[in-house]
N, C-alpha and C positions, 0 to 999 in steps of 0.2 A: 504493498500498501505505500503511495507516494503523496505527501501531503506539502504544500507550501508554504512556508510564513514568510510574510512579505509584511513585513516592519523594517522604519531607518532608525528606527533604534536599535544598534547590536544588543547593547545590556539586554531588553525586555524580550528582543527576539532570540535572544541565546538561551534566556531563560523559559522560554516558551517551549523550542526544540525540544529541554532537558528534556521539559514536565512529558511530551511525547514519547520518547525516547525509555521516560521512565513507566510509561502507563502498561506493561507487557506486549503492547501486541509489537504485530511485526510492520514496522511502522519505517520508512526509509524517509526523513525530513530534508526535505531543499531549504536553505534561508535564503531570502530575497530581499537586500537592501531598499530594492523600490519594483514600483510596477513594470518598468522596462524590463527590466532585470526578469522580470517574472512572466511576463511576455515573451521574452527572447527565448526562455528556455521553454516553453511552452511550442511556440515557434518550431523549435529543434527537435520537436518530437517525444520529448515529457508527457509522458501521460497521468494526469493528474486526479487524483481522490479527491481532495478538499486543498481550498485554498485559503490561509488563515489569514486575514487582511486587518491591518490596523485602518481607520476610518482616514485619519489622517497624514496623509504621504506628499512627500514635496510633488509641488506641480499639481494640485487637486485640492478643493477646496468641498467642504460639507461632504456632501454622500456621492458627490463626483465620483472617487474612485471605485465605488461600487457600480456605480453604470457605465463607467470603460471595461470593468471585469464581464459587465452580463450581454455587453456589446460585441466585446470581441472574441471572447471565450464563454458563450454562455451554457455552455456542456461542462464546465468548473462548478460544483458544488462552492458558496462561499461561506463561511463564516467569520462574522463580524467582530474584532476586538474594538473599543474605544474607550478613550476618559470618559466622553461624552454619552448621558444615559438618558439623556430627554426623552419621554415618549413619542413626541413628534417624531427624532431622528429616528430613532426605532423603529419606528409607523413606517414611515420613509425607504430607510433600509430594507424593508419585509416589503413592500410596495414594489421596489428594485429586483427582487426575486433574490434576494441572499438568505440562506436557509436557516439564520441563526446570527443571533446578537448576542456579544457577551463583557458584560463592564470589564474594565481593567481592575477593577475595585473589587471582581468574582473571587471568591477563593478558588484554589487550586480544585476542591470535588466536585465543584460546581462546572466552572472550564472543564473536566473531565465527563460530566453528564452531559453537556451541553456538548461536546464531540460524540458521543458516542448515540447519543441522537438524530445527528446529522447525520453521521456514516450509516445510519440504518435507515436514511429516507425520513426521520420527521425533521419538526420546525422545532427551534427553540428559541423561548424567549426568557427574557432575565424576570424572574416573579415579581421585582416591582412593576413591572410594563404589566403586565399582566392583572395585577391589583386592582389599575386602576379602569382594566374595562369594565365595560355592562356584565352584572352578575350574571350566572350562566341559569339558566331554567332549566326546570327539570325536562322539559321537551326535549332542550337540544339535550341533555346529558343520554336521554332516552337513545335519543338519534345516531351519537357521537359511538355507544355502545351497539349497535347492527350497522354502523357503515359499510362494514365489510362486504355484509351480503347485498347492499342496497346497491354499491357501485360495480360494474361491469368492468372486466381488463380493461376497455377501451376509456369508459368515464375516468378511471385510474391514471391511464396515461394523461389525461384533458388535467386532472387534479395536477400532476405532475407540473403540468407545465404552467399551470395558475401560480404554484409556488414558484416556479423557476421563474417570476416575472414576466410570461411572457404573452403575448394579447394573443386573440382567439384567432386571430387570419396567418401567425406565425404557429401557433397551437395546426392550425388547418392544412398548412404547409408542411409543418415536419410528419404528420400522423396521416397525410394524405386524403384528408377530409375536404369537406363541403366548409364554407364560413357558415353556413345553414344548420351544419349539424354538428358543430363546437358547440357553436351558442347553445342549438339545443340540450348537448350535455354539460354545459355549463349550467344552464338552468337547471336540471336534475341534481347536477352537484351541488348545488346551492339550497333549494329543497331538501335535499339529503342529510344537509349540515346542519338547517334551518336557521341561516343568514342569510343577509339581503345583499351581499357586494362578496369579492373575491377578496379585497383584504380582511373581511370579518373569516370569509374561508381560512384562509389560512392562520387568523389567530385561532381559530375551534380546534385546526388539528393542535399549534404549540399546547393548548388550555390544557386539550386530551390528552396528550402525550404519544398520539395514534404517529405511527409510522410509516407511508405510502406503500414503501415496500412489500412489507406484511399484510397490507388487508387481503382479505380474502374474496376474491371475487372470479364468477365465470366466466371463461375464455369468452370474448368477443371479438373475433378477427375479421367480420364484416360493416361492422356498425360503425 
């Protein structure tokens, strides 16, 4: 498993790399002091299972670093590390397709929990962010517990695209579907999660601790 650690602060970057290597997982850590170096390694053929990205990188402001990765390398899952844990910033990163957000003030066990969840196909959000969201209803709890039986394999693929921040047209192109079919799948997914929009869907997965890849669904190769 290859993990890119992209951070312009050597001490913090080395600390993250050490933590990863001390997990007991079979991990090859590639340290990158800039996004340019990370992109170069990827362009050279490095297959990355995850990019751990410092939000504030040289040459980028706000969430532009996340936006750049999602635009150039949308196939690489991104886990954001940041000293800024304002809910609006977290939400914007998730809107752009980050698979998780961990504050730099988080203890090691929280970082490892986020790492394992993201690598398993889940979405991780800091507890403080989830605590300011609307309370979970009983209907949502019931729906989330049955999600695996309510989504087809194709809808699970569409849900993955939603988590990755892809618009419907891109999801349609990637899956070889019409825009209308994807729109129908998205509507069903929102209904299954008992939410009203795509961002709420991603938050629902995080709050329920659901891993997309572990959802049980019947094969649906045609729809």
